[in-house]
N, C-alpha and C positions, 0 to 999 in steps of 0.2 A: 803231082800232088803239090799243093800250096801249103806251106807252113806259115802261120801267123805268129810272130814273136811280139807280145803285147808288152808295152813299156809305159810306166807311169812317168810323169814329168819329175825332174830332179827337184831339190828343195828350193823353194821360191821365197821371194821377199814377204809374201803373205804368210807362209809357213813360219818364217822367222818372227813375224809380228804377232803371230797367234790369231790371225783372222781368217774368216772363211771368204775365199775369193770369188767362188763362182765364176761368172762371166764378166767380172770386172776387167776393164781394159788396163793395159800397162803394167801387168804384174809379171815381172821377169824373175830370173833366177837370183838367189842370194849368192854370196861368196861360196858358202858351202855347196850350193847347187852347181856352181861352175866347176868346183873341185870334183863333184860327182860325175859331171859330164866328161871330164878329162879321163877319169878311171874307166868310165863306161865305154868311151871311144876306144881306149886300149884294150878292154876286154873283148870288144868286137872285132879286133884286128885280124883274126884268122877265120872269122865266120862270113860266109858268102851272104850277101844281102842283095836282093834283086830290085826291091821297090821299098820306098819309104813313104808312109802315109802318116799325116799328123792332124791333130786338132788345130784350128787356127789360132788358139790362144798362145800368146807370146811365150809363156813358160814352156809350153809343150814344143814349140818350134826351137827355142833355144836349146832344149834337151836333145833334139835329134840333128841339129845342125852339124855338130862335130862329126857324128857318124856319117852324115851325108857328104860332107866334104872329104873325109878320108876314104869313103867308098866311091867318090865321084858320082853320086847319085843326086837326082833332083828330088826335092820333097814335094809330095802331092798333098794339098791340103783338102781335107774332107770334113765338112761341117758337121756331119753326122757323129764326129768324134768329140765335138765341143763339150765342154763341162756343162752340166746342167745349170739353169738359172736358179739360184736359191732364194730369189725374190728378196723379202725383207731381211733374210739371214746374211745376204751378201755384204761384205765389208764389216761385219760385227766380230767382235773378239769371241773366240770359241770358249773362253772361261766365263762368259757371262751367263751360261745356262740357257742356251737357245732352246725354246720349246720344241720337243721332239727330235732335235738334231742328234743328241747322243744315241737314241734308238735307231735313227737312220743311219749313223756312222758305223754302227756295229752290224746292222742288217738292212742294207738299202732296199731290199725287196719287201721289207715289213710295211713300208709306207707306199702304197700304190698311187695315192693322189695327195698332192700338197695343195693347200688352199692359201692363196695370197690375196686377201680382200675379195674383190669381184672376179678374180681370175683363179682357175685351178688348172693344173697340168698333169697329165699322166706321166709317170716316169718310164723311160725306156731303158731296160737293163742293158749293160754293156754287151752282153751276149747277143741281144737282139740287134744291137748296132753292127756288130761283126758279121752276123749272118746277113744283114742287109747289104753290107759292103761286098762280102764275098759273092752273094747272089748277083749283084751288079757287074761283077767282073767275070762271071762265068761265060758270057758270050766271047770273051777274049781268050779264055782257056789258057791263062798264064800259069805255068808252074813256077815254083821257086819259093824263096823265102821272103816274106813281107813283113816289115817292121811297122807296127802301128803305135803311134804315141798319143796318149790322152791321159787326162786326169782320172777318168773313170775306171782305170785299171786298179783293182785292189791288191 
C-alpha cells in the first residue's frame, strides 16, 4: 500500500510580503520558511520516505530539498502539483480585497470557474491531482511512503 504524505510549502517571501504568488517565478522561502524547513527535516528524521514528488515552484522545491538530502532521495518534479495560475490576482496584495478571493481561500471548491478576461479555467481540486498521480503510478505498483509537496495542500 502506498501512503501519500501531503506537505504545503514553508513560509515564502510572498507570504511575508502579503501577496498572492500563484505561478510567479522566483518566489523562494523567507527566513521563517528556512527555519520551518530545518524543523521539518528534523521531524522527518525517523520516518521512512521512499519517494519525493514536488511542484516545480521554487518555494515547493526549497521546502522538500532538506528532506530529500537527509533521505538521500531524488526529487521528482510533477507539473500536476503546480499552484494554480491566479491570473490578474497574481502578485497583488491580499489586503487589497481581491474580488472573490476571500471566498475562494475559505472554500476553493466554491468557485469552479474563474474568468480572466477572454480566458477561463476550470479548477482541478488537489484530490483530483493526487488521484491522477496515483493512477499514473499504478503500472509500477510501488508501495511505500510518498511525500508530495505543493501549495495546494490546505
